[in-house]
Each structure stands twice: as C-alpha cells, then as structure tokens.
C-alpha positions as CSV (number, residue, x, y, z in Angstrom):
1,M,31.1,-18.7,66.1
2,T,28.4,-16.5,64.5
3,T,30.1,-14.0,61.6
4,T,27.7,-11.1,60.9
5,F,28.2,-8.4,58.3
6,I,26.8,-4.9,59.0
7,T,26.3,-2.6,56.7
8,G,26.3,1.1,57.8
9,A,28.0,0.4,60.4
10,N,30.4,3.4,61.1
11,K,28.2,5.5,63.3
12,S,24.7,5.5,65.2
13,L,22.3,2.2,64.8
14,G,25.1,0.4,63.4
15,Y,27.8,1.0,64.9
16,E,26.0,0.5,68.3
17,T,24.4,-3.1,66.7
18,A,28.1,-4.0,65.7
19,R,29.5,-3.2,69.4
20,R,26.7,-5.2,71.4
21,L,26.7,-8.0,69.3
22,I,30.6,-8.4,69.9
23,E,29.8,-7.9,73.1
24,A,27.8,-10.9,72.5
25,G,30.0,-13.1,70.9
26,H,29.8,-12.4,67.1
27,T,32.7,-12.1,64.9
28,V,31.7,-8.4,63.3
29,I,32.4,-7.3,60.4
30,V,32.0,-3.6,60.1
31,G,30.9,-2.5,56.6
32,A,30.5,1.2,55.5
33,R,30.8,3.4,52.4
34,D,33.4,5.8,53.8
35,A,36.7,4.2,54.3
36,Q,38.4,6.4,56.9
37,R,35.4,6.4,59.1
38,G,34.6,2.7,58.9
39,A,38.4,1.9,59.5
40,A,38.1,4.1,62.6
41,A,34.9,2.6,63.6
42,A,36.2,-1.0,63.4
43,E,39.3,-0.4,65.1
44,A,37.3,1.3,68.0
45,L,35.3,-1.7,68.5
46,G,38.3,-4.4,67.5
47,A,36.5,-5.7,64.3
48,R,37.7,-6.2,61.0
49,F,36.5,-3.1,58.3
50,V,35.2,-4.0,54.7
51,Q,34.4,-0.7,52.5
52,I,31.1,-1.6,50.7
53,D,28.9,1.3,48.9
54,V,25.5,-0.3,48.3
55,T,24.8,1.6,45.6
56,D,27.5,0.4,43.3
57,D,27.5,-3.5,41.7
58,A,31.4,-3.9,41.8
59,S,31.7,-2.6,45.5
60,V,29.2,-5.1,46.8
61,A,31.0,-7.5,44.5
62,A,34.3,-6.6,46.3
63,A,32.8,-6.5,49.8
64,A,31.7,-10.1,49.1
65,D,34.9,-11.2,47.8
66,D,36.9,-10.4,50.8
67,I,34.9,-11.9,53.1
68,T,34.9,-14.9,51.4
69,A,38.6,-14.8,51.4
70,H,39.2,-13.7,55.1
71,E,36.1,-15.0,56.6
72,G,35.1,-17.5,54.5
73,G,31.5,-17.0,54.9
74,I,28.9,-15.0,57.3
75,D,26.0,-16.8,59.2
76,V,24.4,-13.2,59.8
77,L,23.3,-10.4,57.4
78,I,22.0,-6.8,59.0
79,N,21.5,-4.4,56.5
80,N,21.3,-1.3,58.4
81,A,22.5,1.2,54.9
82,G,19.9,3.9,54.7
83,V,19.7,7.7,54.3
84,F,16.4,10.0,55.3
85,G,16.6,11.8,51.6
86,P,16.2,15.9,51.8
87,H,14.0,17.3,54.3
88,I,11.6,19.6,51.7
89,P,8.0,19.5,51.5
90,A,6.7,17.1,49.1
91,D,5.5,19.4,46.3
92,Q,9.8,19.8,46.2
93,L,10.8,16.3,46.0
94,T,12.0,14.8,42.4
95,A,12.8,12.0,40.7
96,A,16.1,12.1,41.3
97,D,15.4,12.4,45.0
98,A,13.3,9.3,45.1
99,T,16.0,7.4,42.8
100,T,18.7,8.2,45.3
101,V,16.4,7.0,48.4
102,F,15.2,4.0,46.9
103,D,18.9,3.2,45.7
104,V,20.2,3.0,49.1
105,N,16.9,2.1,51.5
106,V,15.2,-1.1,49.1
107,V,17.5,-1.3,46.0
108,G,20.8,-1.3,48.5
109,I,19.3,-4.3,50.1
110,V,18.5,-6.3,47.0
111,R,22.2,-5.4,45.7
112,V,23.5,-6.9,48.5
113,T,21.4,-9.8,49.9
114,H,22.1,-11.1,46.2
115,A,25.8,-10.8,46.2
116,F,25.9,-12.6,50.0
117,L,23.8,-14.9,50.1
118,P,25.5,-18.0,48.7
119,M,27.7,-17.3,51.7
120,L,25.2,-17.3,54.0
121,R,23.8,-20.4,52.4
122,K,26.5,-22.2,53.8
123,S,25.7,-21.4,57.2
124,A,24.0,-24.3,59.7
125,H,21.8,-20.8,60.8
126,P,21.7,-18.2,58.1
127,V,19.5,-14.8,59.1
128,I,19.1,-11.7,57.0
129,V,17.7,-8.7,59.3
130,N,16.7,-5.9,57.3
131,V,16.4,-2.5,59.1
132,S,13.3,-0.9,58.0
133,S,10.9,1.7,60.1
134,G,7.5,1.9,61.8
135,M,7.1,5.0,59.5
136,G,6.7,2.5,56.4
137,S,3.7,0.9,58.5
138,F,0.6,1.6,56.7
139,T,-0.9,0.5,60.4
140,L,1.3,2.8,62.4
141,T,1.2,5.7,60.1
142,H,-2.7,6.0,60.3
143,E,-2.7,5.6,64.2
144,A,-3.6,9.0,65.5
145,G,-1.2,10.1,68.1
146,R,1.9,8.1,67.1
147,I,5.0,10.1,65.8
148,E,4.8,7.9,62.5
149,A,1.3,9.6,61.7
150,K,2.6,12.8,62.5
151,N,6.4,13.3,60.4
152,L,5.8,13.6,56.7
153,A,8.6,12.3,54.9
154,P,7.2,10.4,51.6
155,L,10.1,8.8,50.1
156,Y,11.6,7.8,53.3
157,T,8.3,6.3,54.6
158,A,7.7,4.5,51.1
159,S,11.1,3.3,50.6
160,K,10.7,1.6,54.1
161,A,7.5,0.1,53.3
162,A,9.4,-1.3,50.4
163,V,11.8,-2.7,52.7
164,T,9.1,-4.7,54.8
165,M,7.5,-6.1,52.0
166,L,10.5,-7.0,50.6
167,T,11.6,-8.7,53.3
168,T,7.8,-10.8,53.9
169,Q,8.8,-12.0,50.2
170,Y,12.1,-13.1,50.6
171,A,11.1,-14.9,54.3
172,K,8.4,-16.9,52.2
173,S,11.1,-17.5,49.4
174,W,13.8,-18.5,51.3
175,P,12.5,-21.0,54.1
176,D,16.2,-22.0,55.0
177,V,16.5,-18.5,55.7
178,K,15.4,-16.3,58.6
179,V,14.8,-13.0,56.9
180,N,13.1,-10.5,59.4
181,A,12.4,-6.6,59.6
182,A,13.6,-4.5,62.7
183,D,12.2,-1.2,63.5
184,P,14.4,0.9,65.9
185,G,11.4,3.5,66.8
186,Y,12.4,7.3,67.4
187,T,15.8,6.6,68.4
188,A,18.3,10.0,68.7
189,T,20.3,9.7,65.7
190,D,21.6,11.6,62.6
191,F,18.3,11.2,60.8
192,N,16.6,13.3,63.3
193,G,19.1,15.7,64.7
194,H,19.4,13.5,67.7
195,S,16.0,14.7,68.4
196,G,14.7,10.9,69.5
197,P,13.7,10.1,73.0
198,Q,15.6,6.7,72.4
199,T,18.9,6.0,73.1
200,V,20.9,4.2,70.6
201,T,20.6,0.8,72.8
202,E,16.9,1.5,72.8
203,G,16.9,1.6,69.3
204,T,19.0,-1.4,68.2
205,D,17.3,-3.8,71.0
206,A,15.2,-5.4,67.8
207,I,18.1,-5.4,65.6
208,V,20.0,-7.7,68.2
209,E,17.1,-9.8,69.1
210,L,16.5,-10.6,65.6
211,A,20.4,-10.9,64.9
212,T,20.6,-13.7,67.3
213,I,17.5,-15.7,67.3
214,G,17.8,-19.4,67.4
215,T,17.2,-22.0,64.5
216,D,13.2,-21.6,66.0
217,G,13.2,-17.9,65.9
218,P,10.5,-16.1,63.6
219,T,11.1,-15.7,59.7
220,G,8.7,-12.7,57.6
221,T,8.0,-10.9,61.1
222,F,8.0,-7.1,61.4
223,R,9.2,-5.7,65.3
224,D,10.6,-3.2,67.2
225,R,11.7,-3.4,70.6
226,H,8.3,-4.2,72.6
227,G,7.1,-7.0,69.7
228,E,5.5,-7.4,66.8
229,L,4.4,-4.2,64.6
230,G,1.0,-4.1,62.7
231,W,2.1,-3.6,58.6
C-alpha cells in the first residue's frame, strides 16, 4: 500500500488531494500547521494527522520522527503548503514580505524534502510532487491572453518559479526519485477569494496524476491537468 504525506492538507487543494488519494487506495497522512484544523480535516477524511510547520526546523524534524515511528516511512511526499503573500502594490513590498513568502513556498520545500528524503529512499518507488503554479512560468506569464500574464504578484510568482527550478534540479540530482511539479491552474481557493473557474477537483488533477505515476513515469516535469507546460 502506498503511504503519502501531504503538507498544508487541512483545506482547499491539499484536502481534496488527500480525499482523492485515499479514494485511490493510498494511506494518507494529513500535515498542517494548525493542529485543530488539521486534526478536524484528518478525522473527516479518515486519515491520520501530523502537525507540521514547514518554516520551523524542529517542527519538520518532529513530523518526520512521528511518521517514522508510526508508519515506518512514506512513498509519496506532496509539498503543497504555500502562501500568496500580501495583496499590495509592488512598490510597497518589503524584504520582510519576501522572506515570509519564500520561507514557506521555497525554503519550506527544501526543509521538508531534506527531512523526509531518507524515508522516501526506503520506498521501492519514491515520488515527490511539488505544487508550483503557472504564475511562476516565464512562458505563460508572457503569453498574451493568459490569466497568468495579467495577474501581478511579484513575490508569489518569483517563489513559484523557484519551486519549479528546484524541482528540475532535484530530479537531475536524484535519479532514484521521481520529482515533478504540478500547476493546479486558476482554481477557486482562499488564495483568490474563490474566484477561479476551476473546481478543487479539477485543480488537483495534475497533483493526483503525478502522485500516482508508475515506475516508468516522468521526472523533472512541470504540468497542469492538460499536459506539460512551458518553463
């Protein structure tokens, strides 16, 4: 049986990913920073909850120890936890704002992946899915008519561009692990005031697909529910 750990799984894309993977037969561990919300989500899903703050070394280490003790390891890691950052004009953004966004969206992935990689490598088929965004694509943000080209969010877009590059570098570094990035697309979530035209189910299509790839599946790719995307 495949054991999957998802960060930021108490709501929206993370929650729906957990629901769908449980339906597909995975043993899912719900990770969340807020203990009360995370435990409630896990109970509703029929999963186990593990508290994790991806910005805190001790919290991440404790989560890894907890899962090692209870499940013995994981086969799939989904780095889903993320923040959008302040909705303010670019000239008002500060270094503190950048630190907050990058600490969750990029450094958090490094922190969690570093802690969980030893467990993953014990799996016969280790998989990592990093939830990125088309808003971090140089191709899509320069393509006239695309929503990614119209929305301005300097810190979020820069952080997601970093996530995608980090994914390709990890994939090249670890040929024994499948590492891919997923773009949920413009999905109705708290990030956008639920204004996106896609449902959370549609938004998790690429995440679920990449989390369930076989041993002959891709690595180092960036895709949404329709296929591979331009960098």
